[in-house]
Each structure stands twice: as C-alpha cells, then as structure tokens.
N, C-alpha and C positions, 0 to 999 in steps of 0.2 A: 588325443582322446579317442577311445574306441566307441563306435556306434553300437547301440543296443539293437539286437536282432529280435523281432517278435517271436515268442515261443522258445527262446534260448534260456537255459537254466542259469540262475545267478547264485547257485549254491557256493558257499565258502569251501575252501580246501581244508581238510582236517589237518590239524597241526601234527608234526612228527611226534611219535611216541604215544599217540592216542589212536586206538583202533576203533572204528565205528562198529556198532552192533549191527549184525545182519538182520534185515527185515524190520528194524525199529522205525524207520521213516520219521514221520513227524511225531510230535508229542501228542498222543491220543487224548481226546476229550475225556474219556473215562478215567484217565490218570491225573487229571487236573482238579484242583480245588477251585471252585467257581463262585459259590454263594457266600455272601457276607456272613451269614450265620455260621457257616462252617469255619471261616477264619476266626470269628469271635470265640467259637467253642475251643479251637486249638489254643488260642491265647489264654483263655480263662481256666481250662481244665488240663492243659498239657504241660509238658516239661520243656526244658531248654538245653541246647548244646551250643557252646561258644567255640568259635575258631577265629583265626587271625582276620579274615575278611568277611565273615558272616555270622549271624546268629540263626540257629535252626530251632524252631518250635515244633514239637510233635505230640500227638495224642493218639493213643490206641483206640480204634473204634470197637465198640462192643460187638459181640456176635450178632448176626442178622436176626436170630430168633429172639433176642432180648429186646423188649420194648421198654422204654423209659423216657424220662425228660430229655436225655442227651442223645437218644437214638433218632436218626432222621425219620420223621413220620411220613413225609410225602413220598418217599421212595420205597418201592417194594424190593428191588434188587440192588443192594449196595455192592459194588465191585470189591473183590478182595485185592490185597496188595496196597502199595503206597499210592496216595493221592497227594499231589504236590501243588502248592501255590506260592506265589512270590508277592512280596510287598516292598515297594521302594518309595520312601517318603520324599516330599519336596525338599526337605532339608539336605538331601544328598546331591542336589544339583538341578540343573535345568532338565527339560524334557529329553534332550539329546543324550545327556549322561545317564539319566534314569532308564531310558529305553535300551541303551548299550548294556547297562548292568543286567537288565532282564534278559536280553538276548544271550549274553554270556552264560548266565545261570541256566537258562532253558537248554542251551546246547550241552552244558556240563551235565545236567540232569539226564538229558536224552542219552548221553554216552555212558553214564554210570548207573542208571536206575536198575535196581535188581528186578529180574523177571518175576521172581516169586519171593514173597517175604511176608512180614506181619501186616495185618490190615490196620493201617494207620494213616492219619492225616498229617502232612508236614507243611510248614510255612517257612520259607527262607527269607530272611531280612539281610540284605547285603550291607556292608559298611563302605564308606567312601574309598577305602583302599582297594576295593575290588577292581576298580578301573585301571590301576597301575600294576597289578599283579599279573604275571604271565598266565596264559590260559591253562597251561599244564598244571600250575599250582591250584587254580580254581577247580579243575577236574579232580585233583587229588583231595582237596578239602571237602568237596561234595561227596566223593566216594567214601572218605573217612567218616563223614557225618552219617551216611546210610549204614555203615558198619556199626557205629556206636548206637544208633537208634535200634537196629536189629538186636544187638546184645542187650541193651537196657530193657526193651520190651519183652524179650525172651525171658529175662530174669524176673520181671514183675509178673508175667503170666504164670510162671512156674510156682511162685511162692506168694502168698498173701501177706507175708510178714515183712514187707518192705519198710514199714514205719518203725521197725526196731522193737515193737512190742511183741510179747509172747502171747500166744493163745492160751487161755486157761485149759488145763487138762482135766478130763472128766474122771 
C-alpha cells in the first residue's frame, strides 16, 4: 500500500477517449444549482429528457431584465449559460453509492459542459444503472443531454407556438 504524501495531488486519471477541457479546473460555483427553490422551480416549471442511466430536468431562465414570480428576486446578476445540479435519492443506495454517482456525474458534466449556451437550469437525476455503466458512456449521455436541451430551448425561444395552437391573425 502506498503512503500518502502531504501536498500530493490525488486527481484521477482521465479515461482514454475523453479529452479534458483546458482551463476548466473544478466545477465553478457559478455553474452549480445550489438553492432548494431553484431545484423546485426546475421540477415544477421545466421539461424532462430521459436517457438510459439518468433523467435530466431543465428549465430556461427568463432574461435578467424580466421580473416576475419565477425570476430570482434576491440576485441582481444571474450568470448566463447552464447551471447544473444533481439529486440522488436514498432509494438508489447507501451513501457510498450515492456519492460515487454524484462524483461520476460531476466529472462527466465538467468534461462536456458547453462553454456558451442557453441560460437554463438543469437537474440531473441518475438511475441505479449509472454505477455499472462505463464512464465513457456516462460522458456520452451527459453530452447528448446538453445537445438535446440546447436544441429544445432554441426551438421554444424562436417560436411561441410550441403548444400547437395557432395565433389569431389580425
């Protein structure tokens, strides 16, 4: 067993086939979803995307100039881009398994998070199968989810007719 040297890095080796993003470092606080109210807003007002080992909830934040009941009142400067949060329920296993799921998801998000994109809040709920899937597959699923979210939000922002109803013509 190797002895731990104080000050030595304990970072994991990046799996083959996954290139780390230069300068991304840790998952910045401004890119995380932290408040309970933000999570609840995403669940109640947002949409869902399903994949094999996770469910992704997302909600497009309104423009910072828009004030309303769903706009964050306490903050003056809401960062643009994606803010991401994770929820792992107790039904998915003990603390060790739940923390492993969160670590895998955090790293996958760190590697694939788009630098620029829609202003949206995203909550990722893993399924139990996330523990047995290869990490490259998790990275692929997270990347695909971000692409789908970007496409869906670009489509809804461009047209107000997402409900299938036609606007009355004047």
